[in-house]
A tleap script that builds the chain and sets N, CA, C and O, in Angstrom:
source leaprc.protein.ff14SB
mol = sequence {
  NLYS ALA ALA ASP GLU ALA ALA ARG LYS LYS
  GLU GLU GLN GLN ALA LYS LYS ARG ASP ARG
  GLU ARG LYS GLN HIE HIE HIE GLN LEU ASP
  GLU GLU GLY GLU GLN THR SER TYR GLY ILE
  THR GLY LEU TYR ASN LEU GLY ASN THR CYS
  PHE MET ASN SER ALA LEU GLN ALA LEU SER
  HIE THR ASN VAL LEU THR GLU TYR PHE LEU
  LYS ASN PHE HIE VAL ARG GLU ILE ASN ARG
  ASP ASN PRO LEU GLY MET GLU GLY LYS VAL
  ALA LEU GLY TYR GLY GLN LEU ALA LYS SER
  MET TRP LEU ALA PRO PRO GLY GLY ALA LEU
  ALA PRO ARG ASN LEU LYS ALA ILE ILE GLY
  LYS PHE GLN CHIE
}
set mol.1.N position { -10.220 49.689 -255.283 }
set mol.1.CA position { -11.415 50.172 -255.928 }
set mol.1.C position { -12.663 49.805 -255.118 }
set mol.1.O position { -13.571 50.622 -254.967 }
set mol.2.N position { -12.702 48.594 -254.608 }
set mol.2.CA position { -13.847 48.146 -253.812 }
set mol.2.C position { -13.933 48.944 -252.512 }
set mol.2.O position { -15.025 49.258 -252.040 }
set mol.3.N position { -12.782 49.266 -251.943 }
set mol.3.CA position { -12.761 50.058 -250.708 }
set mol.3.C position { -13.289 51.465 -250.957 }
set mol.3.O position { -14.007 52.018 -250.124 }
set mol.4.N position { -12.933 52.044 -252.099 }
set mol.4.CA position { -13.443 53.374 -252.466 }
set mol.4.C position { -14.954 53.348 -252.642 }
set mol.4.O position { -15.655 54.258 -252.199 }
set mol.5.N position { -15.451 52.305 -253.287 }
set mol.5.CA position { -16.897 52.162 -253.507 }
set mol.5.C position { -17.625 52.004 -252.174 }
set mol.5.O position { -18.677 52.607 -251.964 }
set mol.6.N position { -17.076 51.208 -251.290 }
set mol.6.CA position { -17.690 51.008 -249.971 }
set mol.6.C position { -17.698 52.312 -249.172 }
set mol.6.O position { -18.683 52.630 -248.506 }
set mol.7.N position { -16.614 53.053 -249.241 }
set mol.7.CA position { -16.539 54.342 -248.532 }
set mol.7.C position { -17.547 55.327 -249.108 }
set mol.7.O position { -18.191 56.065 -248.362 }
set mol.8.N position { -17.689 55.343 -250.426 }
set mol.8.CA position { -18.647 56.234 -251.077 }
set mol.8.C position { -20.078 55.887 -250.661 }
set mol.8.O position { -20.876 56.780 -250.376 }
set mol.9.N position { -20.401 54.593 -250.625 }
set mol.9.CA position { -21.735 54.163 -250.232 }
set mol.9.C position { -22.023 54.527 -248.777 }
set mol.9.O position { -23.118 54.978 -248.440 }
set mol.10.N position { -21.035 54.326 -247.934 }
set mol.10.CA position { -21.199 54.659 -246.520 }
set mol.10.C position { -21.436 56.168 -246.350 }
set mol.10.O position { -22.286 56.583 -245.562 }
set mol.11.N position { -20.683 56.971 -247.087 }
set mol.11.CA position { -20.849 58.420 -247.034 }
set mol.11.C position { -22.235 58.835 -247.528 }
set mol.11.O position { -22.855 59.728 -246.952 }
set mol.12.N position { -22.723 58.191 -248.594 }
set mol.12.CA position { -24.069 58.482 -249.098 }
set mol.12.C position { -25.129 58.141 -248.057 }
set mol.12.O position { -26.071 58.907 -247.854 }
set mol.13.N position { -24.978 57.000 -247.400 }
set mol.13.CA position { -25.935 56.593 -246.373 }
set mol.13.C position { -25.948 57.582 -245.210 }
set mol.13.O position { -27.012 57.933 -244.701 }
set mol.14.N position { -24.783 58.022 -244.797 }
set mol.14.CA position { -24.700 58.998 -243.705 }
set mol.14.C position { -25.334 60.323 -244.104 }
set mol.14.O position { -26.011 60.958 -243.295 }
set mol.15.N position { -25.119 60.744 -245.354 }
set mol.15.CA position { -25.717 61.993 -245.837 }
set mol.15.C position { -27.238 61.871 -245.865 }
set mol.15.O position { -27.935 62.807 -245.475 }
set mol.16.N position { -27.762 60.738 -246.319 }
set mol.16.CA position { -29.211 60.520 -246.333 }
set mol.16.C position { -29.774 60.531 -244.913 }
set mol.16.O position { -30.841 61.095 -244.671 }
set mol.17.N position { -29.064 59.913 -243.982 }
set mol.17.CA position { -29.512 59.886 -242.589 }
set mol.17.C position { -29.553 61.305 -242.015 }
set mol.17.O position { -30.522 61.671 -241.350 }
set mol.18.N position { -28.513 62.105 -242.262 }
set mol.18.CA position { -28.495 63.499 -241.789 }
set mol.18.C position { -29.643 64.297 -242.391 }
set mol.18.O position { -30.266 65.111 -241.709 }
set mol.19.N position { -29.922 64.060 -243.677 }
set mol.19.CA position { -31.009 64.768 -244.342 }
set mol.19.C position { -32.353 64.386 -243.724 }
set mol.19.O position { -33.191 65.259 -243.493 }
set mol.20.N position { -32.573 63.102 -243.454 }
set mol.20.CA position { -33.821 62.664 -242.808 }
set mol.20.C position { -33.964 63.295 -241.428 }
set mol.20.O position { -35.044 63.763 -241.067 }
set mol.21.N position { -32.881 63.311 -240.656 }
set mol.21.CA position { -32.928 63.902 -239.318 }
set mol.21.C position { -33.222 65.394 -239.387 }
set mol.21.O position { -33.984 65.912 -238.571 }
set mol.22.N position { -32.630 66.085 -240.346 }
set mol.22.CA position { -32.874 67.511 -240.524 }
set mol.22.C position { -34.342 67.763 -240.860 }
set mol.22.O position { -34.956 68.686 -240.325 }
set mol.23.N position { -34.896 66.946 -241.740 }
set mol.23.CA position { -36.300 67.098 -242.122 }
set mol.23.C position { -37.222 66.777 -240.953 }
set mol.23.O position { -38.234 67.452 -240.765 }
set mol.24.N position { -36.892 65.761 -240.168 }
set mol.24.CA position { -37.723 65.402 -239.019 }
set mol.24.C position { -37.776 66.523 -238.005 }
set mol.24.O position { -38.790 66.700 -237.330 }
set mol.25.N position { -36.705 67.278 -237.888 }
set mol.25.CA position { -36.666 68.380 -236.927 }
set mol.25.C position { -37.772 69.386 -237.198 }
set mol.25.O position { -38.308 69.973 -236.258 }
set mol.26.N position { -38.123 69.596 -238.445 }
set mol.26.CA position { -39.131 70.583 -238.813 }
set mol.26.C position { -40.514 69.977 -239.031 }
set mol.26.O position { -41.448 70.685 -239.408 }
set mol.27.N position { -40.649 68.682 -238.799 }
set mol.27.CA position { -41.959 68.045 -238.954 }
set mol.27.C position { -42.494 67.711 -237.573 }
set mol.27.O position { -41.954 66.856 -236.870 }
set mol.28.N position { -43.546 68.387 -237.204 }
set mol.28.CA position { -44.168 68.201 -235.906 }
set mol.28.C position { -45.587 67.690 -236.107 }
set mol.28.O position { -46.037 67.495 -237.235 }
set mol.29.N position { -46.283 67.478 -234.996 }
set mol.29.CA position { -47.672 67.052 -235.069 }
set mol.29.C position { -48.588 68.251 -234.933 }
set mol.29.O position { -48.358 69.122 -234.094 }
set mol.30.N position { -49.631 68.299 -235.757 }
set mol.30.CA position { -50.625 69.351 -235.594 }
set mol.30.C position { -51.680 68.870 -234.598 }
set mol.30.O position { -51.500 67.822 -233.977 }
set mol.31.N position { -52.755 69.600 -234.436 }
set mol.31.CA position { -53.764 69.258 -233.433 }
set mol.31.C position { -54.404 67.896 -233.673 }
set mol.31.O position { -54.874 67.271 -232.721 }
set mol.32.N position { -54.437 67.425 -234.898 }
set mol.32.CA position { -55.017 66.124 -235.207 }
set mol.32.C position { -53.956 65.018 -235.213 }
set mol.32.O position { -54.270 63.872 -235.532 }
set mol.33.N position { -52.731 65.337 -234.873 }
set mol.33.CA position { -51.663 64.351 -234.869 }
set mol.33.C position { -51.053 64.105 -236.233 }
set mol.33.O position { -50.322 63.131 -236.413 }
set mol.34.N position { -51.337 64.967 -237.197 }
set mol.34.CA position { -50.794 64.827 -238.553 }
set mol.34.C position { -49.448 65.538 -238.650 }
set mol.34.O position { -49.201 66.516 -237.944 }
set mol.35.N position { -48.585 65.041 -239.526 }
set mol.35.CA position { -47.288 65.670 -239.750 }
set mol.35.C position { -47.465 67.011 -240.462 }
set mol.35.O position { -48.316 67.147 -241.342 }
set mol.36.N position { -46.666 67.984 -240.080 }
set mol.36.CA position { -46.720 69.297 -240.714 }
set mol.36.C position { -45.326 69.903 -240.742 }
set mol.36.O position { -44.479 69.558 -239.918 }
set mol.37.N position { -45.090 70.786 -241.669 }
set mol.37.CA position { -43.812 71.503 -241.730 }
set mol.37.C position { -43.916 72.844 -241.018 }
set mol.37.O position { -43.000 73.661 -241.107 }
set mol.38.N position { -44.980 73.075 -240.337 }
set mol.38.CA position { -45.210 74.357 -239.696 }
set mol.38.C position { -44.289 74.516 -238.487 }
set mol.38.O position { -43.591 73.583 -238.091 }
set mol.39.N position { -44.302 75.707 -237.916 }
set mol.39.CA position { -43.456 75.982 -236.767 }
set mol.39.C position { -42.198 76.730 -237.126 }
set mol.39.O position { -41.437 77.135 -236.248 }
set mol.40.N position { -41.974 76.914 -238.403 }
set mol.40.CA position { -40.801 77.659 -238.847 }
set mol.40.C position { -41.242 79.116 -238.936 }
set mol.40.O position { -41.423 79.669 -240.020 }
set mol.41.N position { -41.408 79.717 -237.762 }
set mol.41.CA position { -41.948 81.070 -237.648 }
set mol.41.C position { -41.002 81.902 -236.805 }
set mol.41.O position { -40.581 81.473 -235.731 }
set mol.42.N position { -40.672 83.071 -237.279 }
set mol.42.CA position { -39.801 83.966 -236.524 }
set mol.42.C position { -40.589 84.795 -235.522 }
set mol.42.O position { -41.818 84.849 -235.567 }
set mol.43.N position { -39.863 85.435 -234.621 }
set mol.43.CA position { -40.464 86.339 -233.637 }
set mol.43.C position { -39.782 87.696 -233.763 }
set mol.43.O position { -38.556 87.793 -233.730 }
set mol.44.N position { -40.588 88.734 -233.908 }
set mol.44.CA position { -40.048 90.085 -233.995 }
set mol.44.C position { -39.499 90.520 -232.644 }
set mol.44.O position { -40.045 90.179 -231.595 }
set mol.45.N position { -38.416 91.273 -232.689 }
set mol.45.CA position { -37.837 91.850 -231.480 }
set mol.45.C position { -38.658 93.079 -231.097 }
set mol.45.O position { -38.834 93.993 -231.904 }
set mol.46.N position { -39.154 93.095 -229.876 }
set mol.46.CA position { -39.972 94.210 -229.390 }
set mol.46.C position { -39.161 95.032 -228.396 }
set mol.46.O position { -39.434 95.020 -227.196 }
set mol.47.N position { -38.194 95.721 -228.892 }
set mol.47.CA position { -37.315 96.476 -228.003 }
set mol.47.C position { -36.133 95.610 -227.608 }
set mol.47.O position { -35.206 95.412 -228.393 }
set mol.48.N position { -36.171 95.100 -226.394 }
set mol.48.CA position { -35.058 94.251 -225.922 }
set mol.48.C position { -35.562 92.844 -225.590 }
set mol.48.O position { -35.278 92.317 -224.514 }
set mol.49.N position { -36.297 92.250 -226.503 }
set mol.49.CA position { -36.864 90.919 -226.266 }
set mol.49.C position { -36.094 89.801 -226.960 }
set mol.49.O position { -36.614 88.693 -227.087 }
set mol.50.N position { -34.883 90.058 -227.408 }
set mol.50.CA position { -34.161 89.025 -228.158 }
set mol.50.C position { -33.899 87.787 -227.298 }
set mol.50.O position { -33.983 86.670 -227.807 }
set mol.51.N position { -33.581 87.954 -226.002 }
set mol.51.CA position { -33.347 86.796 -225.140 }
set mol.51.C position { -34.646 86.040 -224.895 }
set mol.51.O position { -34.656 84.809 -224.912 }
set mol.52.N position { -35.739 86.760 -224.668 }
set mol.52.CA position { -37.042 86.117 -224.497 }
set mol.52.C position { -37.402 85.347 -225.763 }
set mol.52.O position { -37.855 84.205 -225.687 }
set mol.53.N position { -37.206 85.961 -226.918 }
set mol.53.CA position { -37.542 85.302 -228.178 }
set mol.53.C position { -36.709 84.034 -228.385 }
set mol.53.O position { -37.217 83.027 -228.878 }
set mol.54.N position { -35.443 84.088 -228.009 }
set mol.54.CA position { -34.594 82.896 -228.136 }
set mol.54.C position { -35.122 81.767 -227.265 }
set mol.54.O position { -35.184 80.616 -227.698 }
set mol.55.N position { -35.501 82.100 -226.039 }
set mol.55.CA position { -36.051 81.085 -225.136 }
set mol.55.C position { -37.375 80.547 -225.675 }
set mol.55.O position { -37.628 79.344 -225.613 }
set mol.56.N position { -38.213 81.428 -226.199 }
set mol.56.CA position { -39.502 80.988 -226.751 }
set mol.56.C position { -39.301 80.065 -227.952 }
set mol.56.O position { -40.028 79.084 -228.109 }
set mol.57.N position { -38.327 80.373 -228.793 }
set mol.57.CA position { -38.042 79.501 -229.937 }
set mol.57.C position { -37.559 78.128 -229.461 }
set mol.57.O position { -37.964 77.099 -230.004 }
set mol.58.N position { -36.689 78.119 -228.442 }
set mol.58.CA position { -36.199 76.843 -227.917 }
set mol.58.C position { -37.349 76.027 -227.334 }
set mol.58.O position { -37.452 74.826 -227.585 }
set mol.59.N position { -38.211 76.675 -226.559 }
set mol.59.CA position { -39.379 75.974 -226.012 }
set mol.59.C position { -40.281 75.461 -227.123 }
set mol.59.O position { -40.782 74.338 -227.060 }
set mol.60.N position { -40.484 76.282 -228.132 }
set mol.60.CA position { -41.365 75.927 -229.236 }
set mol.60.C position { -40.874 74.703 -229.994 }
set mol.60.O position { -41.681 73.955 -230.546 }
set mol.61.N position { -39.583 74.492 -230.028 }
set mol.61.CA position { -39.025 73.350 -230.745 }
set mol.61.C position { -38.732 72.171 -229.831 }
set mol.61.O position { -37.980 71.266 -230.194 }
set mol.62.N position { -39.325 72.184 -228.651 }
set mol.62.CA position { -39.304 71.031 -227.755 }
set mol.62.C position { -40.598 70.272 -228.043 }
set mol.62.O position { -41.673 70.663 -227.588 }
set mol.63.N position { -40.481 69.196 -228.795 }
set mol.63.CA position { -41.640 68.513 -229.378 }
set mol.63.C position { -42.737 68.194 -228.365 }
set mol.63.O position { -43.903 68.514 -228.595 }
set mol.64.N position { -42.378 67.573 -227.259 }
set mol.64.CA position { -43.387 67.153 -226.283 }
set mol.64.C position { -44.111 68.362 -225.703 }
set mol.64.O position { -45.330 68.331 -225.535 }
set mol.65.N position { -43.384 69.412 -225.399 }
set mol.65.CA position { -43.992 70.619 -224.837 }
set mol.65.C position { -44.930 71.280 -225.844 }
set mol.65.O position { -46.034 71.692 -225.487 }
set mol.66.N position { -44.498 71.380 -227.089 }
set mol.66.CA position { -45.333 72.000 -228.117 }
set mol.66.C position { -46.615 71.202 -228.335 }
set mol.66.O position { -47.697 71.776 -228.454 }
set mol.67.N position { -46.493 69.900 -228.384 }
set mol.67.CA position { -47.682 69.064 -228.547 }
set mol.67.C position { -48.638 69.262 -227.364 }
set mol.67.O position { -49.854 69.316 -227.551 }
set mol.68.N position { -48.094 69.369 -226.162 }
set mol.68.CA position { -48.878 69.603 -224.943 }
set mol.68.C position { -49.718 70.875 -225.073 }
set mol.68.O position { -50.897 70.882 -224.717 }
set mol.69.N position { -49.114 71.945 -225.580 }
set mol.69.CA position { -49.837 73.209 -225.729 }
set mol.69.C position { -50.768 73.200 -226.934 }
set mol.69.O position { -51.867 73.749 -226.860 }
set mol.70.N position { -50.358 72.595 -228.036 }
set mol.70.CA position { -51.227 72.563 -229.224 }
set mol.70.C position { -52.502 71.770 -228.966 }
set mol.70.O position { -53.552 72.067 -229.536 }
set mol.71.N position { -52.407 70.768 -228.112 }
set mol.71.CA position { -53.581 69.936 -227.809 }
set mol.71.C position { -54.360 70.449 -226.587 }
set mol.71.O position { -55.282 69.787 -226.112 }
set mol.72.N position { -53.984 71.627 -226.088 }
set mol.72.CA position { -54.677 72.297 -224.969 }
set mol.72.C position { -54.641 71.526 -223.656 }
set mol.72.O position { -55.507 71.738 -222.807 }
set mol.73.N position { -53.675 70.643 -223.462 }
set mol.73.CA position { -53.578 69.919 -222.201 }
set mol.73.C position { -53.304 70.872 -221.038 }
set mol.73.O position { -53.705 70.604 -219.905 }
set mol.74.N position { -52.628 71.976 -221.316 }
set mol.74.CA position { -52.288 72.931 -220.259 }
set mol.74.C position { -53.519 73.566 -219.635 }
set mol.74.O position { -53.501 73.921 -218.456 }
set mol.75.N position { -54.577 73.713 -220.400 }
set mol.75.CA position { -55.784 74.392 -219.908 }
set mol.75.C position { -56.391 73.628 -218.734 }
set mol.75.O position { -56.878 74.239 -217.783 }
set mol.76.N position { -56.367 72.309 -218.794 }
set mol.76.CA position { -56.941 71.490 -217.721 }
set mol.76.C position { -56.113 71.516 -216.448 }
set mol.76.O position { -56.632 71.229 -215.369 }
set mol.77.N position { -54.848 71.851 -216.554 }
set mol.77.CA position { -53.941 71.744 -215.409 }
set mol.77.C position { -53.604 73.077 -214.758 }
set mol.77.O position { -52.762 73.121 -213.861 }
set mol.78.N position { -54.227 74.144 -215.177 }
set mol.78.CA position { -53.930 75.452 -214.604 }
set mol.78.C position { -54.522 75.549 -213.206 }
set mol.78.O position { -55.690 75.226 -212.991 }
set mol.79.N position { -53.701 75.999 -212.254 }
set mol.79.CA position { -54.139 76.209 -210.877 }
set mol.79.C position { -54.349 77.704 -210.692 }
set mol.79.O position { -53.404 78.444 -210.417 }
set mol.80.N position { -55.566 78.132 -210.841 }
set mol.80.CA position { -55.883 79.557 -210.725 }
set mol.80.C position { -55.980 80.027 -209.274 }
set mol.80.O position { -56.043 81.230 -209.017 }
set mol.81.N position { -55.993 79.089 -208.325 }
set mol.81.CA position { -56.184 79.433 -206.914 }
set mol.81.C position { -54.882 79.606 -206.142 }
set mol.81.O position { -54.918 80.006 -204.979 }
set mol.82.N position { -53.765 79.325 -206.736 }
set mol.82.CA position { -52.486 79.435 -206.036 }
set mol.82.C position { -52.174 80.914 -205.793 }
set mol.82.O position { -52.020 81.673 -206.750 }
set mol.83.N position { -52.078 81.334 -204.528 }
set mol.83.CA position { -51.816 82.751 -204.260 }
set mol.83.C position { -50.426 83.208 -204.718 }
set mol.83.O position { -50.188 84.404 -204.886 }
set mol.84.N position { -49.529 82.272 -204.916 }
set mol.84.CA position { -48.177 82.614 -205.377 }
set mol.84.C position { -48.055 82.523 -206.896 }
set mol.84.O position { -47.038 82.924 -207.464 }
set mol.85.N position { -49.068 82.009 -207.542 }
set mol.85.CA position { -49.022 81.807 -208.985 }
set mol.85.C position { -49.463 83.025 -209.769 }
set mol.85.O position { -49.682 84.102 -209.214 }
set mol.86.N position { -49.585 82.834 -211.048 }
set mol.86.CA position { -49.954 83.920 -211.959 }
set mol.86.C position { -51.302 83.655 -212.609 }
set mol.86.O position { -51.599 84.179 -213.683 }
set mol.87.N position { -52.123 82.831 -211.945 }
set mol.87.CA position { -53.483 82.526 -212.394 }
set mol.87.C position { -53.517 81.871 -213.772 }
set mol.87.O position { -54.535 81.919 -214.463 }
set mol.88.N position { -52.427 81.271 -214.160 }
set mol.88.CA position { -52.371 80.587 -215.443 }
set mol.88.C position { -52.193 81.491 -216.646 }
set mol.88.O position { -52.211 81.026 -217.786 }
set mol.89.N position { -52.022 82.769 -216.400 }
set mol.89.CA position { -51.966 83.718 -217.519 }
set mol.89.C position { -50.737 83.511 -218.405 }
set mol.89.O position { -50.820 83.659 -219.624 }
set mol.90.N position { -49.607 83.173 -217.805 }
set mol.90.CA position { -48.394 82.947 -218.603 }
set mol.90.C position { -48.574 81.702 -219.467 }
set mol.90.O position { -48.238 81.708 -220.651 }
set mol.91.N position { -49.107 80.628 -218.868 }
set mol.91.CA position { -49.329 79.395 -219.629 }
set mol.91.C position { -50.319 79.629 -220.761 }
set mol.91.O position { -50.103 79.166 -221.880 }
set mol.92.N position { -51.394 80.340 -220.480 }
set mol.92.CA position { -52.382 80.620 -221.528 }
set mol.92.C position { -51.792 81.503 -222.627 }
set mol.92.O position { -52.050 81.285 -223.811 }
set mol.93.N position { -51.000 82.500 -222.229 }
set mol.93.CA position { -50.356 83.373 -223.217 }
set mol.93.C position { -49.368 82.618 -224.076 }
set mol.93.O position { -49.312 82.815 -225.290 }
set mol.94.N position { -48.575 81.740 -223.440 }
set mol.94.CA position { -47.633 80.939 -224.217 }
set mol.94.C position { -48.388 79.978 -225.136 }
set mol.94.O position { -47.979 79.761 -226.276 }
set mol.95.N position { -49.474 79.410 -224.649 }
set mol.95.CA position { -50.276 78.509 -225.476 }
set mol.95.C position { -50.795 79.200 -226.724 }
set mol.95.O position { -50.776 78.624 -227.812 }
set mol.96.N position { -51.259 80.438 -226.569 }
set mol.96.CA position { -51.736 81.203 -227.731 }
set mol.96.C position { -50.601 81.445 -228.723 }
set mol.96.O position { -50.774 81.300 -229.933 }
set mol.97.N position { -49.443 81.816 -228.190 }
set mol.97.CA position { -48.295 82.076 -229.064 }
set mol.97.C position { -47.856 80.802 -229.780 }
set mol.97.O position { -47.583 80.825 -230.980 }
set mol.98.N position { -47.788 79.693 -229.048 }
set mol.98.CA position { -47.371 78.423 -229.658 }
set mol.98.C position { -48.316 78.045 -230.797 }
set mol.98.O position { -47.869 77.615 -231.860 }
set mol.99.N position { -49.600 78.202 -230.579 }
set mol.99.CA position { -50.563 77.896 -231.645 }
set mol.99.C position { -50.356 78.815 -232.840 }
set mol.99.O position { -50.411 78.375 -233.988 }
set mol.100.N position { -50.121 80.078 -232.567 }
set mol.100.CA position { -49.883 81.017 -233.669 }
set mol.100.C position { -48.642 80.628 -234.458 }
set mol.100.O position { -48.620 80.727 -235.685 }
set mol.101.N position { -47.605 80.185 -233.746 }
set mol.101.CA position { -46.353 79.821 -234.407 }
set mol.101.C position { -46.492 78.534 -235.217 }
set mol.101.O position { -45.922 78.418 -236.302 }
set mol.102.N position { -47.244 77.572 -234.698 }
set mol.102.CA position { -47.288 76.251 -235.312 }
set mol.102.C position { -48.450 76.037 -236.261 }
set mol.102.O position { -48.392 75.136 -237.097 }
set mol.103.N position { -49.490 76.827 -236.161 }
set mol.103.CA position { -50.637 76.603 -237.027 }
set mol.103.C position { -50.729 77.617 -238.157 }
set mol.103.O position { -51.593 77.506 -239.027 }
set mol.104.N position { -49.845 78.599 -238.146 }
set mol.104.CA position { -49.776 79.570 -239.245 }
set mol.104.C position { -48.876 78.999 -240.341 }
set mol.104.O position { -48.028 78.152 -240.062 }
set mol.105.N position { -49.049 79.448 -241.568 }
set mol.105.CA position { -48.151 78.981 -242.636 }
set mol.105.C position { -46.689 79.279 -242.284 }
set mol.105.O position { -46.391 80.339 -241.733 }
set mol.106.N position { -45.783 78.358 -242.595 }
set mol.106.CA position { -44.378 78.542 -242.237 }
set mol.106.C position { -43.723 79.699 -242.973 }
set mol.106.O position { -44.125 80.073 -244.075 }
set mol.107.N position { -42.708 80.252 -242.332 }
set mol.107.CA position { -41.879 81.259 -242.989 }
set mol.107.C position { -42.158 82.687 -242.594 }
set mol.107.O position { -41.397 83.578 -242.971 }
set mol.108.N position { -43.207 82.942 -241.856 }
set mol.108.CA position { -43.521 84.307 -241.454 }
set mol.108.C position { -42.876 84.652 -240.117 }
set mol.108.O position { -41.988 83.951 -239.631 }
set mol.109.N position { -43.345 85.741 -239.546 }
set mol.109.CA position { -42.852 86.169 -238.231 }
set mol.109.C position { -44.022 86.767 -237.457 }
set mol.109.O position { -44.950 87.335 -238.032 }
set mol.110.N position { -43.951 86.623 -236.143 }
set mol.110.CA position { -44.986 87.126 -235.242 }
set mol.110.C position { -44.362 88.051 -234.211 }
set mol.110.O position { -43.169 87.959 -233.919 }
set mol.111.N position { -45.165 88.927 -233.673 }
set mol.111.CA position { -44.727 89.787 -232.566 }
set mol.111.C position { -45.358 89.241 -231.285 }
set mol.111.O position { -46.583 89.253 -231.158 }
set mol.112.N position { -44.558 88.765 -230.341 }
set mol.112.CA position { -45.113 88.169 -229.122 }
set mol.112.C position { -45.564 89.219 -228.096 }
set mol.112.O position { -45.226 89.119 -226.916 }
set mol.113.N position { -46.317 90.210 -228.542 }
set mol.113.CA position { -46.728 91.330 -227.689 }
set mol.113.C position { -47.560 90.890 -226.491 }
set mol.113.O position { -47.327 91.344 -225.371 }
set mol.114.N position { -48.535 90.003 -226.725 }
set mol.114.CA position { -49.424 89.589 -225.648 }
set mol.114.C position { -48.644 88.899 -224.527 }
set mol.114.O position { -48.833 89.225 -223.355 }
set mol.115.N position { -47.784 87.966 -224.869 }
set mol.115.CA position { -47.008 87.255 -223.846 }
set mol.115.C position { -46.055 88.209 -223.135 }
set mol.115.O position { -45.877 88.111 -221.921 }
set mol.116.N position { -45.447 89.120 -223.864 }
set mol.116.CA position { -44.551 90.109 -223.252 }
set mol.116.C position { -45.316 90.970 -222.247 }
set mol.116.O position { -44.809 91.261 -221.164 }
set mol.117.N position { -46.521 91.373 -222.600 }
set mol.117.CA position { -47.334 92.191 -221.699 }
set mol.117.C position { -47.723 91.405 -220.448 }
set mol.117.O position { -47.704 91.946 -219.343 }
set mol.118.N position { -48.074 90.136 -220.621 }
set mol.118.CA position { -48.434 89.295 -219.473 }
set mol.118.C position { -47.251 89.154 -218.531 }
set mol.118.O position { -47.394 89.319 -217.320 }
set mol.119.N position { -46.101 88.854 -219.075 }
set mol.119.CA position { -44.903 88.690 -218.238 }
set mol.119.C position { -44.560 90.008 -217.561 }
set mol.119.O position { -44.174 90.026 -216.392 }
set mol.120.N position { -44.699 91.109 -218.290 }
set mol.120.CA position { -44.408 92.429 -217.726 }
set mol.120.C position { -45.278 92.770 -216.525 }
set mol.120.O position { -44.826 93.476 -215.624 }
set mol.121.N position { -46.486 92.297 -216.492 }
set mol.121.CA position { -47.394 92.572 -215.363 }
set mol.121.C position { -46.963 91.891 -214.077 }
set mol.121.O position { -47.327 92.331 -212.986 }
set mol.122.N position { -46.194 90.827 -214.198 }
set mol.122.CA position { -45.818 90.045 -213.017 }
set mol.122.C position { -44.392 90.331 -212.548 }
set mol.122.O position { -43.873 89.619 -211.688 }
set mol.123.N position { -43.765 91.346 -213.093 }
set mol.123.CA position { -42.416 91.726 -212.634 }
set mol.123.C position { -42.534 92.438 -211.304 }
set mol.123.O position { -43.510 93.140 -211.041 }
set mol.124.N position { -41.525 92.248 -210.467 }
set mol.124.CA position { -41.531 92.912 -209.147 }
set mol.124.C position { -40.765 94.201 -209.197 }
set mol.124.O position { -40.661 94.897 -208.186 }
savepdb mol mol.pdb
quit
């Protein structure tokens, strides 16, 4: 009986830990460093953009990267003079999208048209 009780308690603790980890996944920092449940935003498929959208969602849920863009750190580091670069347009476009995804109320969906257009301009 004691072994059953110990196993039950251990299982409850593991379930609580999984629940906390699941909740932490959706709690990010906003521009002021406050916890938020935002970022649970879908992306509409614009023709054949499902792979791009998947990559954007993965990037968006990379905490350090998202915080970097939400706090505008990328703006200071753009090298607009690199002749091989894209003048920072992709970074700025992604920054706009990340802000839209994370600062809008959760549960909606966005169309990443601007970023798609920027990337389309730089195709060879």
